[in-house]
N, C-alpha and C positions, 0 to 999 in steps of 0.2 A: 084756349086758343087752338085753332085747327092746325095740325101738322101736315106737311106736304111730302109726298113720296113720288119718286119716279120709278115706273115699271117698264122694262124693255121687253120687246117681243110680246106686247100685250094686245095685239089685234085678234087673237084667237087662243084656243086651248088653255094651257096652264096660266099664261100671262093674263088672259081675260078673266079667268077665275080668281086670280090673285087680286086684280084690280077691283072686281066686284066685292070680294071679301074685305079688302082694306077700306073701301068706301063705306061699307056697312059698319065698320069699326070706327068711323069718324075721320078718316084721313081724306085730305084733298089729293086726288090722284092725277099725276101727269102720265097719261097713257101714251106710250111711244111704240112705234112700229115702222118697218120699212114702208108699209102700205098705209097711207093716211086715211083712206076710206075705212079700212079695218079698224084703225085706232078710234076713229070717230064713231064707228059702230059700237065699240066697247063703251065709250063715254056715254052713249045713249042708254046703256043698261045700268049705269051706276046710280046709287042712292044719292040724289043731288043735294038736297037740304041747303042749297045756296052756298056750297063750298067751293064752287068754281073749278070743277074738274076740267082738264084740257087734253086735247089730242095733238101730238107732235110727230113729225117724221124723224126717225133716228136710225142711221146705219151704224151699227156698233163696230163695223170694220174701219170706220173713219174716226180716229180719236178726236178730231176737231168738232165733230157732231156732238159727241158726249160732253166735251168741254163747254160748248155753247149752251147745251141744255142745262147742265149743272150750274153754270154761271148765271144764266137768266133766271132759273127757278130760285136760286139762292138769293138773288137781288130782289125779286118780287115777293117771295113768300117765306124764304128760309127753307133750307133743304134738311128735312128731318131723317129721311131714309131713302135708300136706293135699292131696288131689286133688279139684279142682272139676270134676266130670264131668257133672253133671245138665244135660240139654238137651232141647229140644223142636223140632219142625219141623212145618210144614203147607204143602203146595204150593198156591199160587194164582198166577194172573197178577198182575203188578205192579199193574195198574190195579184189581184186585179185592180187594187186601189192605185190610182195614178198620183203623180206629184200634184197635179191640179186639184184632185179630190182631197188629198191630205191637207194642202195649204188652205183650201176654202173652209174645211171643217175646223181647223185650228184657228183660222182668222176670226170666225164667228164665235165658236164655242169657248175658246180660251183667250185669245188676244182681245176679243170684244169684252170679256169679263175683266181682263187686266186694265184696259184703258178706260172703261166705264168706272171701274173702282178707283182709278187714279183721279178722274174728274170729280167723282163724288167726294172723295177724301179731301182734295184741294178746297172744294167749296165748304165742306163741314169744318175744316181746320180754320179757314179764313173767318167763318162765322164765330168760332170759339164756343160752339154749343154742343159739340159731340154729335153723335148720330148712329145710325144702324145701316149696315150693308148686308144683304142676303144674296147669295149666288145660287142659281139652279145648277146643280151637278146631276148625278144619276147614280143608281145602284151600279151602273157600268163604270163609275168612278171608284169603285171599291173592289171590283173583281173583273178579271179579264175573260171569264167564262161566258162570253156573250158572242153568239155567232154573227159573222159578217159585218162587224162594226169596229174593226181594229182602230181606224182613225178616230172614231167617236169615243171609244174607250180611252185612247191616249189623251184626247181633249178633256174628258171628264175627270180622269185621274189628275190631270193638270189643275183643274178647277178646285179639287179637294185640297191639293197642296198649296195652291195660290191662296186659298181662303185662310189657311193656317198662317202663311207668311204675312198676309195683310193684317190678320188679327193681332199678330205679335207686334208689328211695327206701328199700328194705329191705336193700340190700347192706351198709350200715354195721352192721346187726344180725346179719350172717352168715346171712341168709335168702336162698336162691336162688329165683327164680321163672321158670319156663319154661312153654311151651305145647306141646302135640302137635297136629298137623294131619292127621287121618285123611282118607282118600278114600272110596271106595265100600265101606263096611263091611257085611258080612252080619249084620244084627241085625233084631229085630222092627220097629224104626223104618224100616229100609231096605225091608222088605216093604211097609209102608204107602206109602213114597215111590214104589216101583215101580208100585203101582196108581194113585197120584195122577198121576204123570208120564204113564203110559200113557193115562189118561183125557183129560188135557189135550192130549196130542199126537195122540189118535185112533189109538192103536196098542195093542199088547198088553204086559203086564208082562214076558213072556219076551223080546220084541224090545228093550225098554228095558234089561233086564239084559244082553243081548248087546252093546248099544251101550256100556254102562259097562265091560264087560270089554275091548271093543275100544279104549276110551280109556285103558286101563291097560297100559303096556308090559310089566309082569310077567304079564299075560294071565290074571288071575284076580280074583275079588272078594276084597277084603281080609277077614281074619278078625279078630274082636275081640282075639284073642291077639297079633296083630301090633302093635296099639296098646299092649296091656298090657306087652309086653316092653320097649317103648321107655320107658314110664313107669317100669318097674322100673330101667332104666338111669339115668334122670334122678334117681331117689331114691337111687342108690347113691353110694358114695364116689368112684367113677370120674368122676362128673359134678360134683364140688364146685366146679370153676372154670368151669362153664357157667351163665350166667344171662341172662335177657332174650331167649332164643331161641324161635323157633316152628319146632319140629322136624317136617318133613314126613315122614309115615309113610303113604304112599299108593301104593306100587308104581310110582311114576313118572307117575301120572295128572296131577299138576301138579308142575313142576320150577321152582325159583327159585334 
């Protein structure tokens, strides 16, 4: 029987790669994103095999959106897993981050994970079938030694802690909850960060990129597929006794 997974922020980057990976592993994927065209673009890349992948608009800052998606998917297909991947970043010096900057970052990166996790858990508990939740954190959720991303660091540390709290409370319902912590991933978001960091440091994007590669023992920028494969493992039966973990997938850029 085909299991169904919801992936947020799946219109591009890591979310798109996760959707492609999970479809290749036999999942029916509900691709969600703020941008419906981007979500539909991802669906067009998925291994179909008549599994009925779908694209949906989901604004993770609105809890009612997450509840509607989880309830609908559960009623029609059963909700086997939920991947909270949607995230934002904007590089500024700590002293220049405004209240609006801070609130927006936490609304998407932390509160979005919180309310999506609630929606998924409610549906899974009502089904009585258990399930799996994976949250995208970051190596910036394990160390504060990250330039110009103080609000992002705060949000991702929050995701790591929230993942543990969710795992503890949802374990009696046979729901596992883990996070993945990527490093320097080559995505459209990273391209923006290269430019921002270069401007703030008074250097070039190429020099920043070279510094990121130098900081990664495996000596290359990370691909979205590296993260996607880890998520595929966490959603597999091989990971059924793993919960509350923050899995570092960063080529050794941060080791704990």
